[in-house]
TIMAR-179162 format. One record per residue: residue in one letter; chain; x, z, y of N, C-alpha, C in turn. Coordinates in steps of 0.05 Angstrom, whole numbers. Atoms other than C-alpha are relative to their C-alpha. Layout:
BEGIN
> A,A,X,Z,Y,X,Z,Y,X,Z,Y
...
REM end
This chain:
BEGIN
> M,A,9,-2,-25,-132,307,-750,7,26,13
> E,A,-6,-29,-10,-121,383,-743,27,0,9
> I,A,-30,-2,-8,-45,368,-742,3,-11,29
> L,A,-1,12,-25,-52,323,-686,-12,18,24
> V,A,11,-20,-20,-97,373,-646,22,22,6
> I,A,-22,-21,-4,-42,427,-659,21,-9,17
> I,A,-22,12,-18,11,382,-633,-10,0,31
> A,A,10,4,-26,-31,368,-571,0,28,15
> L,A,0,-26,-10,-42,441,-560,25,9,7
> A,A,-24,-9,-5,30,456,-567,13,-14,22
> L,A,-10,12,-26,50,403,-516,-11,11,25
> A,A,13,-11,-25,1,431,-469,10,29,6
> I,A,-13,-28,-1,31,503,-480,24,-6,16
> V,A,-27,5,-9,98,475,-466,-2,-10,28
> H,A,7,11,-26,74,434,-406,-5,21,20
> F,A,8,-21,-19,44,496,-371,16,24,-4
> G,A,-14,-25,4,86,548,-399,28,0,13
> I,A,-26,2,-11,157,523,-376,-2,6,31
> P,A,0,-5,-30,136,517,-301,-8,26,8
> L,A,7,-24,-5,97,578,-302,21,25,-3
> S,A,-22,-21,6,154,619,-332,23,-2,21
> Y,A,-24,2,-21,204,589,-282,-11,10,25
> Y,A,10,-12,-25,157,607,-223,0,28,-2
> F,A,-1,-30,1,149,678,-246,29,10,0
> I,A,-26,-9,0,222,686,-258,15,-2,30
> A,A,-10,7,-25,239,655,-191,-13,19,23
> R,A,15,-16,-18,187,695,-153,9,32,-3
> R,A,-6,-30,5,203,764,-187,26,8,2
> S,A,-29,-4,4,276,758,-199,18,-7,24
> W,A,-18,16,-19,307,711,-146,-14,4,26
> L,A,12,-2,-24,259,718,-86,5,26,13
> P,A,-9,-25,-12,276,791,-75,31,3,6
> L,A,-31,-6,-2,350,779,-76,5,-2,32
> P,A,-11,4,-27,391,789,-13,13,-27,5
> W,A,-9,29,-5,416,724,21,30,-2,-8
> R,A,-27,1,3,489,742,11,15,-21,17
> V,A,-10,19,-19,504,702,74,6,15,24
> K,A,-9,-14,-23,543,729,134,-7,-18,24
> R,A,12,18,-22,500,697,190,6,12,26
> D,A,-4,-8,-31,520,699,264,-23,-18,13
> E,A,24,12,-12,455,684,300,6,-12,27
> S,A,-8,12,-24,493,666,360,18,-25,-1
> Y,A,-17,23,5,531,610,329,-11,-24,8
> R,A,8,22,-12,527,549,368,22,-23,1
> P,A,-15,23,0,569,488,347,-9,-25,13
> K,A,10,23,-12,565,419,376,-17,-16,-25
> I,A,16,10,20,507,385,337,-7,-30,9
> S,A,11,27,-4,482,312,331,-28,-2,-16
> I,A,27,3,13,407,305,317,-6,-29,-1
> I,A,4,30,7,393,237,284,-28,-2,-4
> L,A,26,5,3,324,211,293,-6,-30,-7
> P,A,4,26,5,307,146,258,-31,-6,8
> T,A,30,7,-7,241,112,287,-8,-31,-8
> Y,A,13,26,5,194,57,268,-28,3,1
> N,A,28,5,-11,132,40,303,-13,32,3
> E,A,10,-27,-6,120,112,330,-9,3,28
> E,A,13,1,-29,87,92,397,-19,23,5
> K,A,19,-20,-6,32,142,387,8,29,-2
> I,A,-10,-24,1,75,201,375,24,8,8
> I,A,-28,-4,-7,145,192,398,4,21,24
> E,A,-4,-16,-28,137,225,468,-7,30,-8
> K,A,8,-31,14,106,288,430,22,9,-12
> R,A,-24,-8,20,163,290,382,24,7,20
> L,A,-24,-6,-17,217,288,439,-4,26,18
> D,A,7,-26,-13,182,341,475,3,25,-16
> N,A,-6,-23,19,185,383,414,28,4,-3
> I,A,-30,-6,2,259,370,406,10,14,27
> F,A,-7,-12,-27,267,384,481,-2,31,4
> S,A,8,-26,-3,235,449,476,18,20,-17
> Q,A,-16,-18,14,283,478,426,23,12,19
> R,A,-21,-10,-22,330,527,461,28,-1,-18
> Y,A,-28,7,7,400,498,444,14,-8,21
> P,A,-17,9,-23,453,487,495,1,-28,2
> R,A,0,28,-4,448,419,526,26,-14,-5
> D,A,-26,11,2,521,412,530,14,0,-30
> L,A,-14,0,25,531,425,455,-22,-16,-18
> L,A,19,14,16,477,375,432,-2,-27,7
> E,A,5,26,-5,465,302,426,-24,-12,-17
> L,A,24,13,18,401,262,403,8,-27,-1
> L,A,-6,29,2,416,195,372,-25,-11,-15
> I,A,23,16,15,354,151,358,7,-24,-9
> I,A,-9,30,13,364,88,317,-32,-8,-6
> D,A,27,15,0,301,46,324,-1,-30,-12
> S,A,1,27,9,276,-14,284,-29,-7,1
> S,A,31,5,-5,202,-17,314,-5,-27,9
> N,A,10,25,-10,163,-76,327,-26,4,21
> D,A,21,-9,-20,113,-37,375,12,8,26
> E,A,-14,-8,-27,127,-1,441,13,25,-1
> T,A,-15,-26,2,164,56,414,25,4,17
> V,A,-27,-4,-19,229,41,453,-10,0,29
> E,A,8,-5,-25,189,33,516,-9,27,7
> K,A,8,-28,-2,158,101,505,24,20,0
> I,A,-22,-18,-2,227,132,491,13,-2,27
> E,A,-12,7,-28,255,100,555,-17,12,22
> D,A,18,-15,-19,195,124,595,4,31,0
> W,A,-5,-31,5,207,195,567,26,10,13
> Y,A,-29,-6,-11,282,192,584,1,1,30
> R,A,0,2,-31,268,173,657,-12,28,11
> R,A,11,-26,-9,227,238,662,16,20,-8
> H,A,-15,-23,8,281,278,631,32,-10,5
> E,A,-23,10,-7,343,246,662,21,23,-5
> G,A,-19,-21,2,407,283,642,1,9,-31
> F,A,0,-9,31,382,298,567,21,-16,-12
> P,A,-18,16,15,435,277,520,-11,-16,-21
> L,A,14,17,17,399,221,487,17,-30,-1
> K,A,-11,26,5,429,154,458,-19,-14,-13
> L,A,17,15,15,385,98,436,15,-22,-12
> M,A,-12,23,16,407,48,384,-20,-19,-11
> H,A,17,20,10,375,-14,357,7,-12,-26
> E,A,-8,15,25,374,-41,283,-13,-27,1
> S,A,11,27,2,368,-114,278,-18,-5,-25
> E,A,16,1,23,339,-104,208,-5,25,-11
> R,A,6,-28,14,301,-47,178,7,1,-31
> R,A,-9,-3,27,337,-25,116,-3,29,-14
> G,A,4,-28,10,311,45,105,14,21,13
> K,A,-9,-21,-14,324,113,130,29,4,-1
> A,A,-27,-7,7,390,125,98,19,-18,15
> Y,A,-19,18,-14,423,63,128,-1,8,29
> A,A,4,-11,-31,397,87,199,17,25,0
> L,A,-16,-27,-1,428,157,186,26,-7,1
> N,A,-29,5,2,497,128,163,8,-14,25
> E,A,-7,16,-28,498,78,226,3,25,22
> A,A,-4,-20,-20,487,140,272,18,16,-4
> L,A,-21,-19,6,529,184,236,30,-11,7
> K,A,-23,14,-5,587,135,250,10,6,32
> I,A,-8,-8,-27,583,151,324,-6,27,11
> S,A,7,-29,-7,560,222,324,26,16,4
> T,A,-21,-20,-5,604,273,353,0,30,-5
> G,A,5,-28,7,577,337,328,14,9,-24
> E,A,-11,-15,26,605,385,276,-22,-1,-20
> I,A,21,-3,17,536,388,248,-18,-23,4
> A,A,19,20,-3,488,329,234,-24,12,-9
> V,A,27,-10,9,416,346,236,-19,-24,0
> I,A,20,21,5,366,295,210,-30,6,3
> A,A,28,-6,-8,295,293,235,-20,-25,-6
> D,A,19,20,4,231,253,224,-17,-1,26
> A,A,13,3,-27,188,228,282,-27,10,-2
> D,A,29,-5,0,121,249,255,0,32,-12
> A,A,0,-28,9,137,323,236,11,16,29
> F,A,-5,-16,-23,149,379,287,12,29,-8
> W,A,-13,-22,8,196,435,287,-14,24,16
> E,A,11,-20,-13,166,501,303,19,19,16
> E,A,-18,-13,-23,194,550,357,26,11,-11
> D,A,-31,-6,4,271,555,356,7,-4,-34
> A,A,-9,8,25,274,527,284,28,-13,-1
> L,A,-25,11,-3,333,485,307,26,22,-1
> P,A,-21,-22,-3,377,545,330,-1,19,-28
> E,A,1,-18,25,353,587,270,17,-14,-23
> A,A,-14,18,21,375,531,221,28,0,5
> I,A,-28,1,-7,443,523,255,16,28,-7
> S,A,-13,-26,5,456,599,252,9,4,-27
> W,A,-11,-3,30,460,597,173,24,-13,-6
> L,A,-28,17,4,516,547,179,23,15,11
> S,A,-25,-14,-12,561,601,212,16,13,-23
> D,A,-14,-8,23,577,622,141,13,-23,-13
> A,A,-11,23,12,627,577,111,-6,-9,-25
> S,A,7,7,23,595,581,45,-25,-19,-2
> V,A,25,15,1,533,548,67,9,-30,12
> G,A,-11,27,-8,540,469,72,-23,-15,10
> A,A,24,13,-11,468,450,89,-25,17,1
> V,A,21,-19,-1,404,480,111,-26,-19,5
> T,A,28,15,-5,330,453,111,-21,18,4
> C,A,25,-18,-6,260,479,130,-18,4,-21
> L,A,25,0,17,201,501,95,-23,-13,16
> K,A,19,15,-12,138,460,112,-28,9,-5
> R,A,31,-4,3,65,470,125,-14,-26,16
> P,A,15,25,-9,16,411,135,-18,12,25
> M,A,12,-7,-25,-20,417,206,-31,-10,1
> N,A,26,14,-4,-86,379,193,-19,11,-19
> D,A,22,-4,21,-151,383,155,-1,-23,-19
> G,A,2,20,19,-175,336,102,18,5,-22
> S,A,-21,2,24,-118,318,52,19,23,5
> A,A,-17,-23,0,-77,368,84,-6,27,-11
> K,A,8,-26,16,-118,426,52,12,-2,-27
> I,A,-13,4,27,-95,396,-13,29,5,0
> E,A,-29,2,-3,-25,387,11,8,33,5
> G,A,-3,-31,-8,-30,465,37,3,14,-27
> S,A,-4,-12,26,-44,487,-34,25,-6,-16
> Y,A,-22,10,15,12,450,-62,28,14,13
> R,A,-21,-9,-15,58,475,-9,8,31,-2
> N,A,-4,-30,5,47,549,-20,17,3,-22
> Y,A,-16,-4,23,74,542,-89,29,-8,4
> Y,A,-25,16,-6,130,491,-67,18,20,17
> N,A,-16,-10,-18,155,535,-12,14,25,-11
> V,A,-12,-26,15,162,599,-56,24,-10,-17
> M,A,-23,10,17,206,556,-102,26,-6,15
> R,A,-23,10,-17,252,526,-49,11,30,11
> L,A,-11,-26,-12,261,598,-19,16,15,-24
> A,A,-12,-14,22,275,631,-85,24,-15,-13
> E,A,-24,14,9,324,577,-110,24,5,20
> S,A,-23,-4,-21,361,584,-42,11,26,-1
> K,A,-13,-28,3,369,659,-53,17,2,-23
> K,A,-17,0,22,395,650,-121,26,-16,2
> F,A,-26,11,-7,445,597,-101,-7,-24,21
> S,A,7,26,-15,416,528,-75,-26,-12,-10
> T,A,25,15,10,352,486,-78,8,-30,1
> P,A,-3,29,5,358,413,-103,-20,-19,18
> I,A,24,16,-12,298,392,-60,5,9,32
> F,A,-2,-1,-29,311,382,18,-24,-17,14
> H,A,22,14,-14,263,357,72,12,-10,26
> G,A,-12,16,-21,282,304,118,-13,7,30
> E,A,10,-10,-25,238,336,174,17,13,16
> L,A,-19,-16,-14,293,384,189,22,5,-21
> A,A,-22,-8,21,357,384,147,26,-5,18
> A,A,-25,1,-15,427,402,178,21,1,-19
> F,A,-24,1,17,491,385,145,29,3,14
> R,A,-27,1,-13,563,400,158,11,-29,-1
> K,A,-10,27,0,592,331,179,20,-5,-17
> D,A,-23,5,14,658,338,144,-9,-2,-30
> L,A,7,1,27,620,350,78,-15,-26,-4
> L,A,17,24,-2,576,289,95,20,-23,-8
> E,A,-20,20,4,640,248,98,10,2,-23
> K,A,-15,-5,29,672,276,37,-20,-11,-22
> I,A,14,8,23,612,255,-9,-12,-31,9
> G,A,3,29,-6,607,185,27,-29,-5,15
> G,A,24,8,-14,546,195,70,-25,4,-14
> F,A,24,-2,17,474,189,50,-3,-25,-16
> P,A,3,20,20,456,149,-9,-22,-23,10
> T,A,15,20,-13,424,82,11,-16,-16,-23
> D,A,12,15,19,401,60,-59,-25,14,-13
> I,A,24,-16,12,349,115,-74,-13,11,25
> G,A,18,-7,-23,294,142,-28,4,28,8
> S,A,0,-30,-9,305,216,-31,28,7,9
> D,A,-26,-3,-11,368,213,13,7,28,9
> D,A,-3,-26,-11,357,284,41,8,16,-23
> S,A,-4,-15,24,350,319,-28,24,-6,-10
> H,A,-26,4,12,406,281,-59,26,7,14
> T,A,-22,-5,-17,454,291,-5,4,32,-4
> A,A,-2,-27,4,441,365,-4,9,10,-29
> T,A,-9,-6,29,448,368,-80,29,-6,-5
> M,A,-32,9,3,517,333,-78,16,22,17
> I,A,-15,-20,-13,538,385,-28,3,26,-16
> A,A,1,-25,19,516,441,-76,16,-5,-22
> M,A,-15,5,26,552,405,-132,31,5,10
> N,A,-28,-8,-8,616,417,-88,5,27,4
> G,A,-2,-27,-2,602,491,-90,-7,13,24
> Y,A,17,-12,-23,568,500,-24,-29,3,-1
> R,A,27,-6,6,502,528,-15,-16,-18,17
> S,A,20,13,-14,443,485,5,-25,11,1
> I,A,20,-21,-2,387,530,30,-25,-7,15
> A,A,25,2,-17,316,533,56,-8,29,7
> P,A,8,-27,-9,309,600,95,-26,1,8
> E,A,27,-8,-9,245,632,110,-9,-5,28
> G,A,5,2,-31,254,626,187,3,-26,12
> V,A,-1,27,-9,265,553,191,-24,-15,-9
> L,A,28,10,6,193,524,195,-5,-27,16
> C,A,9,25,-12,166,453,207,-28,-4,-8
> S,A,27,6,6,96,427,213,0,-30,-6
> E,A,3,27,11,78,360,181,-28,-10,0
> S,A,26,12,-2,23,313,196,-4,-14,-29
> V,A,9,9,26,-12,285,132,-15,-28,5
> P,A,17,25,-2,-39,214,123,-30,3,-1
> E,A,29,2,-3,-112,205,141,-9,-15,-24
> K,A,9,20,19,-117,145,95,26,-2,-17
> G,A,-20,4,19,-71,135,34,14,21,-5
> Y,A,-15,-24,6,-53,204,20,13,-4,-26
> G,A,-8,2,29,-48,188,-56,25,-18,2
> E,A,-26,20,-1,3,130,-39,21,13,11
> W,A,-20,-18,-12,39,176,4,16,20,-17
> R,A,-11,-18,17,48,228,-48,15,-15,-21
> I,A,-15,18,21,67,174,-101,26,-9,10
> R,A,-27,7,-9,123,147,-58,19,23,3
> R,A,-17,-23,1,151,218,-48,6,7,-27
> A,A,-6,-9,29,147,230,-123,17,-19,-11
> Q,A,-17,22,8,180,162,-134,31,11,9
> H,A,-27,-5,-11,239,184,-91,13,25,-13
> L,A,-10,-24,17,246,254,-127,8,-8,-26
> V,A,-7,9,26,246,218,-193,24,-14,2
> Q,A,-28,13,2,303,173,-171,21,21,3
> H,A,-19,-24,-4,339,236,-145,8,15,-26
> F,A,-6,-15,22,334,274,-207,11,-15,-24
> S,A,-9,19,22,346,215,-252,29,-3,4
> R,A,-28,3,-3,412,205,-221,17,27,-5
> M,A,-15,-26,6,432,280,-228,-2,8,-30
> L,A,1,-6,28,417,281,-302,31,4,-13
> S,A,-28,-1,9,490,266,-317,20,23,15
> H,A,-18,-17,-16,514,318,-269,-8,29,-4
> I,A,11,-27,5,476,381,-295,23,14,-14
> G,A,-19,-14,15,534,398,-343,25,5,16
> I,A,-24,-5,-17,587,400,-288,-9,14,26
> A,A,8,-16,-22,544,437,-235,10,26,2
> P,A,-7,-28,-4,569,503,-206,-20,20,-17
> E,A,14,-17,19,546,561,-252,-26,10,14
> G,A,23,-11,-13,496,591,-200,-20,-22,3
> F,A,18,24,-6,464,519,-190,-8,-13,-26
> R,A,6,20,23,462,492,-263,-25,4,-10
> K,A,27,-4,13,399,526,-289,-22,-9,19
> I,A,17,10,-20,365,510,-223,-3,-31,-3
> L,A,0,30,2,382,437,-226,-10,-11,-27
> A,A,12,9,28,368,431,-303,-31,5,1
> I,A,30,-2,6,298,460,-300,-16,-18,22
> E,A,12,15,-22,280,422,-232,0,-33,-11
> T,A,-2,25,10,306,357,-268,-21,-3,-20
> Y,A,18,3,22,265,369,-329,-31,4,10
> L,A,28,0,-10,202,388,-288,-8,-27,16
> H,A,8,24,-14,205,325,-248,-2,-26,-18
> I,A,-1,24,13,221,273,-299,-12,3,-30
> F,A,12,-2,27,199,299,-369,-26,13,-1
> N,A,22,-17,7,148,355,-365,-27,-17,7
> P,A,23,13,-4,92,309,-329,-11,-17,-28
> W,A,9,17,21,88,265,-392,-11,18,-24
> L,A,12,-15,19,73,321,-439,-31,4,1
> L,A,30,-1,-7,5,329,-402,-16,-23,-10
> I,A,14,25,8,-15,257,-412,0,-7,-27
> I,A,0,2,31,8,256,-484,-17,19,-14
> A,A,18,-17,13,-30,318,-501,-28,-9,4
> A,A,27,7,-5,-93,291,-467,-7,-26,-15
> G,A,7,23,15,-89,222,-501,-3,10,-28
> I,A,4,-9,30,-82,258,-568,-28,11,-6
> L,A,25,-14,-1,-144,299,-550,-22,-19,1
> V,A,24,20,-2,-185,239,-531,-4,-15,-24
> Y,A,3,12,27,-167,203,-598,-14,16,-17
> G,A,12,-19,19,-186,269,-633,-33,-3,6
> A,A,29,0,-5,-254,268,-597,-15,-25,-8
> L,A,11,24,7,-267,194,-611,-4,2,-30
> E,A,2,-3,28,-254,214,-684,-19,21,-11
> G,A,21,-20,9,-307,267,-684,13,28,0
> S,A,-8,-25,2,-262,329,-675,-12,19,22
> S,A,17,-17,-18,-303,385,-646,22,18,16
> L,A,-22,-15,-14,-236,425,-628,9,-18,25
> S,A,-8,16,-21,-214,365,-588,-21,1,24
> D,A,22,0,-17,-281,363,-555,2,27,16
> L,A,-2,-31,-15,-273,440,-536,24,-2,18
> L,A,-24,-3,-17,-202,432,-510,-4,-20,25
> L,A,1,21,-25,-219,367,-467,-18,13,21
> G,A,18,-11,-20,-280,403,-438,12,24,12
> S,A,-13,-22,-13,-241,464,-424,17,-9,25
> G,A,-17,10,-18,-189,423,-386,-14,-12,25
> L,A,18,10,-20,-242,386,-346,-11,23,17
> L,A,12,-23,-15,-275,451,-328,20,13,17
> L,A,-19,-14,-18,-212,481,-301,7,-17,25
> L,A,-6,14,-25,-205,426,-251,-18,12,20
> L,A,15,-13,-22,-259,465,-211,19,23,15
> Y,A,-21,-20,-8,-198,516,-202,21,-13,15
> S,A,-20,15,-19,-157,492,-141,28,-2,-8
> P,A,-33,1,8,-85,512,-162,-1,-19,-25
> Y,A,-2,22,25,-100,475,-232,-3,-27,9
> R,A,4,27,-11,-128,415,-198,24,-9,14
> T,A,-25,8,-17,-66,413,-149,22,-8,-19
> W,A,-19,2,20,-21,419,-208,-3,-27,-14
> V,A,4,23,16,-50,364,-249,2,-27,19
> A,A,-7,24,-19,-51,316,-187,27,-5,5
> T,A,-31,2,-3,23,331,-176,10,-15,-26
> Q,A,-9,10,25,35,312,-249,-8,-31,1
> L,A,8,27,0,-2,248,-241,15,-17,17
> Y,A,-16,16,-21,36,228,-175,26,-5,-12
> L,A,-32,2,10,104,241,-212,-4,-21,-23
> M,A,1,21,21,82,197,-270,-5,-28,15
> M,A,4,26,-14,57,140,-225,23,-6,14
> G,A,-24,6,-15,120,148,-181,19,-14,-20
> A,A,-22,11,17,164,140,-244,-5,-26,-10
> V,A,6,24,5,125,81,-266,6,-24,22
> R,A,-2,13,-23,126,53,-198,32,-10,3
> N,A,-24,4,-4,199,57,-197,14,-24,-16
> I,A,-6,23,15,203,1,-250,4,-23,17
> W,A,1,28,-16,191,-54,-197,6,5,31
> T,A,-12,-3,-29,204,-23,-129,10,30,4
> K,A,-8,-27,-6,243,36,-103,-11,8,26
> E,A,12,-12,-24,206,39,-37,21,13,20
> I,A,-21,-9,-18,269,46,6,-11,-2,26
> A,A,11,6,-26,233,17,66,-30,-5,-5
> W,A,27,1,7,156,24,71,-17,-6,25
> E,A,15,3,-25,100,9,119,-10,25,10
> K,A,8,-22,-16,79,55,171,-28,9,-13
> Q,A,27,-8,4,18,99,148,-10,18,23
> E,A,12,-15,-24,-31,124,200,-6,28,-11
> K,A,5,-30,8,-35,202,200,-20,8,21
> Y,A,22,-13,-18,-82,252,236,9,3,28
> R,A,-15,3,-28,-57,231,305,-16,20,20
> K,A,12,-16,-19,-111,268,346,4,28,-5
> R,A,-3,-29,6,-106,335,308,28,6,5
> T,A,-26,-4,-5,-32,328,310,9,5,28
> N,A,-3,-7,-30,-31,320,383,-7,29,13
> E,A,13,-24,-12,-76,380,394,21,23,-14
> A,A,-15,-24,16,-33,423,341,29,7,16
> I,A,-24,-6,-13,31,416,384,2,4,27
> K,A,0,-3,-30,9,423,455,9,29,6
REM end
């Protein structure tokens, strides 16, 4: 029994030790690095903003106002909306357009809802911009996030740019905010080292020629934004999340756990596909891709295995197992620890759920609409 407890303790040390070590290395060694990017803040190429919509009648006009408020030359911008709604989203878009006549907006309709990546690829076919910017309807760009993101693409070494995110509501958003504090540090540090393998569909800008080179957005996995950015990094270009490109994200009022599980599913799909690519990744990206793949696919299971062994030991009368289990439960009172454990559970549940569904297209979840509307006025 003592051997089993020692094994459980070793698994727990590895589970917590590797991500903590990675975090401290990233924060202390990579985060202070200069960007090594020759950025022209006045860079203004022609861009195509692609906004897939599905049952967004409660929020779409606010979202369009948010895009409209970005200070980017109208003659160098087009907004392509591809809709698959069965509510009044289209009517709301048309009403908004009548009040903003002359704004470069094109509205397309999908006869069948097949997921975000299908919509993005369809819009990409008719886009005319040098840069494709993908967006979500229920997240909002902070002031001048769009021109800020585009300016980083003035350096030919940068192939893709995404945002850092903050939740904008109370309730579940407080939990999400704790998670994001750690998450954003990692995305920024990885970007400064070379590239981050995790992108955000709330705002992600890609060079169109690179999108065409890799075949567009993948339609058979859910994390189309992260996977596309990672494939661009595999081609030697940097995929980055700069500190000045910020988005605010509304969080589901109900079904927060399901929302997190679906996101975890998609990241597991993405990193599972990248397993065979690690060895051929560019040198500056290889370690980042390897550790993030490990953290998303393998590391969560060490925690549940260790816990299972300790539960077995406790049932067999091991006082050391009781002590370790009690310590783990007591630590749940500490918010960062609790957030970490929840994230591991979401990843494991997402991996299991991938066995029977990839969740490429999903039902709309209600979010904090009232607070969201207040936050973006």
